[in-house]
N, C-alpha and C positions, 0 to 999 in steps of 0.2 A: 345542340352545339353547332351543328352545321347551318342551322337557320341564322345563327349570329355571324355567318360569314367565315367560319373556321374550316380550314382544310384538314386533311388527315394528319399532317405534320403538326399543325397547331394543337389538335386534340391530343396527340401523343405528348407534346411538350407540357400541356396543361395537366395531363395525368401525372407526369413526373413532378411538376411543381407542387401539386397538392397531395402527393402520395403518402406523406406523413400526417395529413389532416383528414382525409376522407377516402373511402372506397367508392369510386364512381359506379362500378357495376352494382353495388349493393345499396348505396345510400342516396343516390340522386333520385328525387321523386319526379313523377310525371308532371310536366308543367313548369319545371325549374327554368328560371330565366338567366340567360348568359348576357352580360354586358361586356363588350370588348372594345378597347381603344388601341389602335395600332398606328405606327409611324412608317411611312414609305421612304425608301432611299431614292434620291434623284441625282442624276448628273446633268446639270443644266436644267432643262425642262423635261428631260426624258427619264422615265422611271426605270430603275435597274431591275425591277421585279422582286427586289428583296425588301422585306419588312420585318418589324419586330413588334411584339405585344408590349405596350407601355403600361397598360393596366387592364385588369379583368375582375369582374364581380360576378359571383354566382349566387343568385337568390333562390335558395332551396327551402321552400316553406318557411319555417321559423329560423333557419340558419342562413347566414350570409358569409360566404368565403370571398376573400379578396387577395389580390397580388398586384403590387405596384413596383415597377423597376426604379431602383435608386441610382445615384450617380456612380456607384461602385460596380454597376452591372448586375447586381443581385436583386432578387425579388423579395419583398417583405409584405406582411399584411398591413391593413389600414392603421394599425397601432405601432407599426415599425418593428414588429417581432418577426423573427426568421420563420420561414415556412417549413424548414427542416428541423428534425430533432437532432440533437448533438450526437445521439447514439442510434445506430440501426438496431432493430430487435434481433437480427440474425447476423452472425459472423460469417455469412456465406453470400454468394451472389444471388441465391434464390431462397425462398421460404421452402422448408422441407418438413417432413413428418418428425414429430418428437417421439422417441422410443422410451425415454424415461424422464419424468418431470422433476423439477426441484421439489425435494421432500426432506425436511429435517428429521423425520422419523421413519425413514425407509429401512426395510429389511434387505440387507445386502445380498445380491443374487449368488455370490460365490461363498462368502463366509457364513451366510444365514444368520448373521447377527444384526441387531438394530444399529445402523450406521447412517448418519445424515448424508443425504445426497445433495450437496451444496451447489449443484449446477443443473444443466439441461443437456440431455444426450440426443444427438442426431445420428441416426444410422446412415453411414455414407460409404461408398466404395473407397478403398484405399487410393489415395492420390487426389482426392477432391480438394480444390483450392479453398483455403480458409483465409478470410479477409478481416482486417481491423474494422470494428464497428464504429470507431471514432478516432480522432487524432490522439496521439499519445507517444510515449517513449517506452521502448522495450527494456524492462528492468530485470528480467530473469529468463534464461534459457537453460534447461536442465534435462537430464536423462535419469528419471527416477524409477526404481523397481516397481512401484505401483502405478504412478501417474504416467509412466513411459516418457516419451519425449514431450516436453511441455514448455509453453511460453507464458510469460506474465507481462502485461502492459499497464503502465500507470497513465491514466488519462487526466484531464483537467480536474481541479477540485479534489474530491475524495473518491473518485471512481477508478476502479481497477478491474481488469479482466484476465481470465486464465483459460488456456486451451490445452487439453490433455490428450494423450494417446496418439500423438502426431507421428507421421512417417518421415517428414523432412522439414527442416527449418529453412526459411527463406529471408530471414532478417538476423541481425546480430544484436547482442546486448548493447544498450546505449543508443541504438538507432531510433531516430524519430520516424514515426509512421503516420499516414493520413487515412482518413475514413475511406474504406473501399480498397486499400492497398493489400495485395496478397502477402501474407506473412508466413504461411506454412501450407503443407499438404496433409490432409487427414490420414489416419493410419489405424493401427491395432496394436500399438506398443504398450508395455507395462501390463498390469493386471486388468485384462479386458475380456468381456464375453463375446466380442466380435467387432468387426470394423465399425468405428463410430467416432464422433467428436464429442468430448465432454467440455461444455462451455460454462464458465462461471462469471458472474458479475458481483463485485464487492463494493459496497458503499460504506465509507467510514470503517473499513476493515471488517465489515460484516457481510457474509454472503446473503444475497437477496435473489428472488426469482427474476431472471432476466426477461421472462416473457410477460410479466405483469408489473414490474417495478416502475415507479415514476422515472421517466427519462426527460431531462431538461431539453429545451429547444436550443438551437445554435444561437450564436450571438445576434443581438438586435441591431438596428441602426445605431451607429455611434451617437453618444449624447450630444456632441457638438453639431451633428447634422439633423437632429430630430425636428427642429423648428422648420427648416427648409423642406424636409421630407413631408411633414404634416401639411404644409402649404401646397405641395405638389399633389398629395392625395386629394385634398379638397378640390383643386382645380380639375384633376382628371375625373373625379367622381361626378362633378357638375357636368362635364362634357359627356360622360356616359349616360347620365340621366336625361340630358337633352337629346341625345341620339335615340334613346328608348321612346321618349315622348314623340319625336318626329316620326318614328317608325309606326307607332300606334295611330297617329293622325293619318298617315298615308294608307294604313290598312283600313281604317274607317272610311276614308274617301273612296277606296277601291270597292268596298262592299256596297256603298251607296251607288256607285257607278254601275255595278253589276245588277 
């Protein structure tokens, strides 16, 4: 990546751009090719030293990742699809260990009876921030003898999430929330074996495994802008290919000179 003229800040931003598409530490193969096109900001003829990435392509063996900036300031892939998933896998700021997985035939640790475990448990210190994994509306805030303090959020379409055993609410019923917004602090309320967050994802009112369920991508380029975006992608891709060709020619000439 650094050979493509990327600095540490660029590399971090690209990691963030593709975080829902690829794990760079695990999946990028030796010899992967980075094609980057950036624009520089000028005042008159003087560069301000500020720039932004207009387009990037990563050729990783049989896989090609791409990101192109649209007029709305967001990045999309070459097909105009969002690079982000509409849902984060974790309702937390970081990925953490799972202490109890989704299991419709689980033996309950307290009652010792077969009782479906319709969510995923994360062992957390009391007071750990819990965040909304996607945009939505808070539809329920309750204090239940078994679930303890819990929140339910209705997301777009037929997606719904629940958060149990909380210690503190940080939203109100009817409030709109955005992805990444803090909604509560984890706790140990209700019938619980220890401090943890029980997290559920429901699709069409049926619980599904939030760690493996299909999660849709965020919104693509608007239909009325797709033709213009496709033309821009074609133009930027051609420029990146030309840059790569020139770099190869210069490298070959240098080898001959040496």
